[in-house]
N, C-alpha and C positions, 0 to 999 in steps of 0.2 A: 299302318300309320294312324288310323283312327283310334286304335287301342292306346297308342303312346300319348295321344292328345287327351284321352280320358284319364289316364294315369297321372299325367302332369296336372290336369285340372283338379283331381282329387287331392294330390299332394299339396298343392298351393292353397286349396280352399279349406282343408281340414286342419285345425289347430293341433289335433292329436298327433299328426304325422310330422309336424314341424319340429326339428331338433331343439331341445332345450339346452340352455347354456349350463356348463358345468360350474361347480363351485369356484374353480380357479378362474374361469372366464368372468364370473360375476364379481370376483374381487378386483379384477382389472378395471371395472367400470366405476369403482368407488372414487370418492374425492381424495386426492393426494393430501398428505399432511403438509403443513407449511414448512418451509425450509428452516433449518436450525440457525440461530443467530450467529453472526460472524464473531470470531474470537477477538477479544479486546486486547489492545497493545498493553505491554507491561507499564506499570507506574514507575516513577523514579526510584521509589523505595525498593520495589521488587527487583529493579535492575541493579541497584547497589548490593542487595543481598546475594544475587547470583554472581556478581563480580567478586565479592568477598569469598564465596564458596570456591570459586575457581582458583583463587590465589593460594588458599590453604588446603592442600590435599591431606587426607587423614593418614594415619599410620599404615593402614592396609594398602594404600596406594604407593607408598614409598617402596622403591625397588632395591634389590641388592642386599636384603636383610636375611641371609641364610645363616642359620646357626651351625655350629660344628656337628651337632647331631644330624641335621638335615644333610650336610655334606657327606657325612659318614654313610648314611643310607643310600645316597646317590652312588658313591664309590662301590658299595657292596652290590647294588643292583647292576651296575655296569660290569663288574667282575663276574657276577653270576651269568649275565647274558653272554659274555665272551666265553666262559667255560662251557655253557650249553651249546653255543655255536661250534666250538671246537669238538665237542663230544659227538655232535650230530654228523660231522664230516666223517 
């Protein structure tokens, strides 16, 4: 029991035996950065611009514009898939 008391006294009294904080622990003690400013609401002009963009989609957005060439490729691909499935059976 006396040995344990001596060891504890040495550990608490000696700064060399006290554990040192790691770099990660030291970083947690730094002052945090201030929070980012809140996003600002849109102005009337920005709202109008977004509304106009929404009303006029571009050509790439318009659907149902498959050319005859694309349709031919689709038919050939489907026919090839059917032939492969039949040949595998």
